[in-house]
C-alpha positions in Angstrom: 112.3 117.2 76.1 109.1 115.8 74.4 106.3 114.9 76.8 103.9 113.5 74.2 104.3 109.7 75.0 104.0 110.6 78.7 101.0 112.7 78.1 99.3 109.9 76.1 99.9 107.4 78.9 98.4 109.8 81.5 95.4 110.4 79.3 94.8 106.7 79.0 95.0 106.5 82.8 92.6 109.3 83.1 90.1 107.6 80.8 90.2 104.4 82.8 89.5 106.4 86.0 86.7 108.3 84.3 84.0 106.0 85.7 85.2 106.8 89.2 85.7 110.6 88.8 83.1 113.1 87.8 83.3 114.5 84.3 84.3 118.1 85.3 87.4 116.9 87.1 88.4 114.9 83.9 87.9 117.9 81.7 90.0 120.2 84.0 92.8 117.7 84.1 92.9 117.2 80.3 93.0 121.0 79.9 96.0 121.1 82.3 97.8 118.4 80.3 97.0 120.3 77.0 98.6 123.4 78.5 101.7 121.3 79.3 101.9 120.1 75.7 101.4 123.7 74.4 104.4 124.9 76.5 106.6 122.2 74.9 106.1 123.6 71.4 109.3 124.8 69.7 108.5 128.2 68.4 111.2 129.9 66.3 111.1 132.5 63.5 107.4 132.6 64.0 106.9 128.9 63.1 106.0 125.9 65.3 108.8 123.7 64.4 106.9 120.6 65.7 104.9 120.9 62.5 108.0 120.7 60.2 111.1 118.7 59.5 113.9 121.1 59.3 117.6 121.4 58.3 120.0 123.9 59.9 123.3 124.8 58.2 125.7 127.7 57.5 126.6 129.3 54.2 129.7 127.5 52.8 132.1 128.7 50.2 130.5 128.2 46.8 127.0 128.3 48.3 124.4 130.5 46.6 120.7 130.7 47.1 120.2 128.7 43.9 122.7 126.1 44.8 121.2 125.5 48.3 117.6 125.1 46.9 118.7 123.0 44.0 120.6 120.7 46.4 117.2 120.3 48.2 115.2 119.3 45.1 113.9 122.8 44.0 114.3 123.3 40.2 115.8 126.4 38.7 112.6 127.7 37.1 111.1 127.8 40.6 114.3 129.2 42.1 114.2 132.1 39.6 110.5 132.8 40.5 111.4 132.9 44.2 114.4 135.1 43.7 112.4 137.6 41.6 109.6 137.8 44.1 112.0 138.1 47.0 114.4 140.7 45.6 112.5 143.8 46.9 112.8 142.4 50.4 116.2 140.7 50.3 119.0 140.5 47.7 119.8 136.7 47.6 123.3 137.5 46.2 124.3 138.9 49.6 124.4 135.6 51.5 127.6 135.6 53.6 129.9 132.7 54.3 129.4 131.5 57.9 125.9 132.9 58.4 123.3 130.3 59.5 120.2 129.3 57.6 117.2 127.0 58.1 115.1 125.1 55.7 111.6 124.0 56.6 110.0 120.9 55.1 106.5 119.6 55.4 106.2 116.6 57.8 103.7 114.7 55.7 104.5 113.7 52.1 102.2 112.3 49.5 103.2 108.8 48.5 106.8 108.6 47.5 107.2 112.2 46.5 110.6 113.8 46.9 111.0 115.9 50.0 111.2 119.6 49.1 111.5 122.7 51.4 108.8 125.2 51.6 110.6 127.9 53.5 114.2 129.4 53.6 115.2 131.4 56.7 118.5 133.3 56.6 120.0 134.8 59.8 122.0 138.0 59.1 122.9 138.2 62.8 121.6 137.0 66.2 118.7 139.4 66.1 117.6 139.8 62.5 116.4 137.2 60.0 114.8 136.9 56.5 112.0 134.5 55.8 111.3 133.4 52.2 108.2 131.3 52.1 107.3 129.5 48.9 104.8 126.9 50.1 101.9 128.2 48.0 102.4 131.8 47.0 105.9 133.3 47.3 106.3 135.7 50.2 109.4 137.3 51.7 109.8 139.4 54.8 112.3 140.4 57.5 111.8 140.1 61.2 113.7 140.9 64.4 113.7 138.4 67.3 112.3 139.6 70.6 114.9 141.4 72.6 114.8 141.9 76.4 117.1 143.9 78.7 117.7 142.8 82.3 119.1 145.3 84.7 121.7 143.9 87.1 124.2 145.1 89.7 127.7 143.9 90.5 130.4 144.6 93.1 134.0 143.7 93.2 137.1 144.1 95.3 140.4 144.2 93.4 143.0 141.6 94.2 145.2 142.1 91.1 143.1 143.4 88.1 139.6 144.2 87.3 139.5 141.5 84.5 140.5 138.9 87.1 137.9 140.2 89.6 135.1 140.0 87.0 136.3 136.5 85.8 136.2 135.2 89.3 132.6 136.4 89.6 131.6 134.9 86.2 130.9 138.4 84.8 131.4 139.7 81.3 134.8 141.1 80.4 132.9 143.8 78.5 132.2 145.4 81.9 136.0 145.8 82.3 136.2 147.4 78.9 133.4 149.8 79.6 134.8 150.9 82.9 138.4 151.1 81.7 138.0 152.5 78.2 134.7 154.4 78.3 133.8 155.5 81.8 137.0 156.1 83.8 139.5 156.2 80.9 140.7 159.7 82.0 140.3 159.4 85.7 141.7 156.0 86.6 144.8 154.2 85.2 143.5 150.6 85.3 147.1 149.2 84.8 147.9 150.6 88.3 144.9 149.5 90.3 145.7 148.7 94.0 144.7 145.7 96.0 141.6 146.7 97.9 140.3 149.1 95.3 136.6 148.3 94.8 133.7 149.1 92.6 129.9 148.9 92.2 128.1 149.0 88.9 124.5 149.1 87.7 124.4 147.7 84.1 122.0 146.1 81.6 122.5 142.7 80.0 120.9 142.0 76.6 119.0 138.8 75.7 117.6 137.6 72.4 114.5 135.3 72.5 114.8 135.5 76.3 117.5 132.8 76.2 120.4 133.9 74.1 122.8 136.1 76.0 124.0 138.9 73.8 126.4 140.6 76.2 126.4 143.8 78.2 124.2 146.4 76.6 125.2 149.5 78.7 126.3 150.7 82.1 123.8 153.0 83.8 126.0 154.0 86.7 129.2 153.1 88.5 131.1 153.8 91.6 134.9 153.2 92.0 137.1 153.6 95.1 140.7 154.2 94.0 143.7 155.8 95.7 141.3 157.1 98.5 139.0 158.8 96.0 135.3 158.0 95.5 134.5 158.3 91.9 130.9 158.2 90.8 129.8 157.9 87.1 126.3 158.4 85.8 125.2 157.9 82.1 123.2 160.8 80.7 122.0 161.8 77.3 123.1 165.3 76.3 121.8 165.4 72.8 118.5 163.7 72.1 118.7 164.2 68.3 122.1 162.6 67.8 121.6 160.3 70.8 124.9 161.4 72.4 125.5 160.1 75.9 128.4 160.7 78.3 129.3 159.9 81.8 129.3 162.6 84.5 130.1 162.6 88.2 127.7 163.7 90.9 128.6 167.3 90.3 127.7 167.1 86.6 131.4 167.2 85.5 132.2 165.2 82.4 134.5 162.2 83.1 135.8 162.0 79.6 138.0 164.1 77.4 137.1 164.9 73.9 139.4 162.1 72.5 140.0 158.5 73.4 143.6 157.6 74.1 143.7 155.0 71.3 141.5 153.9 68.3 141.8 150.2 69.1 141.5 148.2 72.3 144.1 145.9 73.8 146.8 147.1 71.4 150.4 148.3 71.7 152.2 151.3 70.2 154.6 149.9 67.6 155.8 153.2 66.3 155.4 156.7 67.7 155.1 160.1 66.0 158.7 161.0 65.1 159.8 163.7 62.6 163.4 162.5 62.7 162.8 158.8 62.2 165.5 156.9 60.2 164.9 153.5 58.6 167.6 151.0 57.6 165.7 149.8 54.5 165.8 153.4 53.2 169.5 153.8 53.9 168.9 155.6 57.2 167.5 158.6 55.5 165.2 160.8 57.5 161.7 159.7 56.8 159.3 161.5 59.2 156.5 159.5 60.7 153.6 161.8 61.4 151.3 159.2 62.9 151.2 156.8 65.9 151.0 153.1 64.9 148.9 150.8 67.0 149.7 147.1 66.3 146.7 144.8 66.5 145.5 141.6 64.7 143.8 141.7 61.3 140.2 142.8 61.5 140.4 144.3 65.0 137.7 147.0 65.2 139.0 150.6 64.8 137.0 153.2 66.8 136.5 156.9 66.2 138.4 158.6 69.0 135.9 161.5 69.1 132.5 162.6 67.7 132.7 164.0 64.2 131.8 163.8 60.5 133.5 161.5 58.1 135.2 163.6 55.4 137.0 160.8 53.6 136.5 157.0 53.4 138.5 155.8 50.4 141.8 154.2 49.3 144.9 156.1 48.2 148.5 155.1 47.7 150.6 154.2 50.7 147.7 155.0 53.0 145.7 152.0 51.8 142.1 152.0 52.9 141.5 154.8 55.4 138.9 157.0 57.1 139.3 160.7 58.0 137.1 162.5 60.5 136.6 166.2 61.1 135.7 166.7 64.7 135.5 170.5 64.8 137.2 173.6 63.3 140.4 172.7 65.2 140.8 168.9 65.2 140.7 166.1 62.6 141.9 162.4 62.8 142.8 159.8 60.2 143.0 156.0 60.4 145.2 154.2 57.8 145.8 150.7 56.4 142.3 149.3 57.1 141.2 146.0 55.8 137.8 147.6 55.2 135.9 150.7 56.1 132.6 150.6 58.0 131.5 154.2 57.4 130.8 156.5 54.5 131.7 160.1 53.6 129.3 162.5 55.2 128.3 160.1 58.0 128.2 161.4 61.6 130.0 159.1 64.1 130.2 159.1 67.8 133.2 158.5 70.0 133.8 154.7 70.2 131.8 153.9 67.0 133.5 151.3 64.8 134.6 153.0 61.6 136.7 150.2 60.1 139.0 147.2 60.8 142.8 146.8 61.1 144.4 145.6 57.9 147.6 145.8 55.9 146.6 147.8 52.9 149.0 150.4 51.5 152.6 150.6 52.7 152.8 148.5 55.8 155.0 145.7 57.1 152.4 144.2 59.5 148.8 144.6 60.7 148.3 147.9 62.5 146.4 151.2 62.3 148.4 154.4 61.7 146.5 157.0 63.7 147.1 160.6 62.5 146.0 163.7 64.4 145.5 167.2 62.9 145.4 170.4 64.9 144.6 173.6 62.9 145.5 171.8 59.7 148.9 170.5 60.9 149.7 166.9 61.9 150.9 166.8 65.5 151.6 164.2 68.2 148.3 163.6 70.0 150.2 162.5 73.2 151.8 165.9 73.5 148.7 167.9 73.1 146.6 169.4 76.0 143.4 167.9 74.7 140.1 169.5 75.6 137.6 167.9 78.0 134.4 166.6 76.6 131.5 168.9 76.3 130.0 169.7 79.7 126.3 169.6 80.6 124.6 172.8 79.6 123.1 174.9 82.3 119.6 174.1 81.0 120.2 170.4 81.4 122.1 170.5 84.7 119.0 170.7 86.9 117.5 167.8 85.0 120.7 165.7 85.4 120.8 166.3 89.1 117.2 165.2 89.5 117.8 162.2 87.2 120.8 160.8 89.3 119.3 161.3 92.7 117.5 157.9 92.9 120.3 156.2 91.0 123.0 157.5 93.5 120.8 156.4 96.4 120.6 153.0 94.9 124.3 152.8 94.3 125.0 153.9 97.9 122.7 151.1 99.2 124.6 148.3 97.3 126.9 146.5 99.7 130.3 145.2 98.7 130.1 141.4 98.6 132.7 138.7 98.1 130.0 136.4 96.8 128.4 136.4 93.4 126.5 139.6 92.5 122.8 139.6 92.9 120.6 140.2 89.8 117.8 142.6 89.8 114.4 141.2 89.0 113.1 143.9 86.7 113.1 143.2 82.9 113.1 146.2 80.5 111.2 145.4 77.4 112.4 148.3 75.3 115.7 150.1 74.8 116.6 151.5 78.3 118.6 154.3 76.7 115.3 156.0 75.9 114.9 156.8 79.5 118.4 158.3 79.9 117.9 161.9 79.3 
């Protein structure tokens, strides 16, 4: 909403009344109006957009940096100069289809001169953007939009499912995922929740530019009542170098096991580990299947089921594109038929990190990930293994953990179960809250 016409009218009225009011009152009022106008400025990417005409669009098929600028009256000699100057900051060949960009144009033109942009802004994601300014000299730089974290609380009483409970309260489904697949995956079967089960959670929402909601950032602590049990969960960093965090109960016992149950969310098992499998298309000959297939749509994220180091990220034969991870001297896992990998050989990954995306590369009749599990160098069925629990808190950290959770537990205990919408906490965290979780 632009207040300039209204402000002008008010200023005229003020000038008419000036003879009746003392000068100091007039100055104070004009200052107040100027502040209103200041608040109405549209500031984005570090520019006051009120001072520019601008075009917003997304990269289309066939678009290149040169094509976009040439379409907006910049000649190719100039485009070449811009590209050369900008290449140390941003490779203009890496524009991706669907990503947004903005062109800034000067508002005032000399005579009948053709309108030409002076700035190209490319948004790689919601947070990061590249500015290429060629108004006078050519400058290129990258920036990150201001990010804020707001800590909130929520409660819920289960009627049928946790997803429905969160939906009824207008809360993110990512909370359901975090509680079901990250925090309580090994202590609660969320497919068998009972009516009357209830939970409390302290979590952090992420916002970009103070206005764009970017989802649930993390869960700091949770409490779940299920089957008569009271289950606490507190997030705690156990390795400050690798930034490894886990969830522990009030007695410092790890709630997770070393491996996730599945490498993809919301999937189904389409084929199990079976050394005696017979397939009609091969004449019912025995063709052992040494993996577990999880069917999921193309480009569904594939997660590392445990912490480890990537030993292979390549493409080979019937495996298609795949990633293999060594977790320790005993266990390794492999993820086949990816559409693309998201990690490189030698990279350390944490449980739940995205390592690739579901595809149909190699020998496959449909989109899925074939999950293979090695124990002592031999492929085995992960669902028939007694898998180890995740690493416990060391004795040296246990005292620190118990001190850390004391005020958080007290806060959880003082949250009352409400049928109404959850209350938001007022405090805004201006830096990554994970830094305080030690």
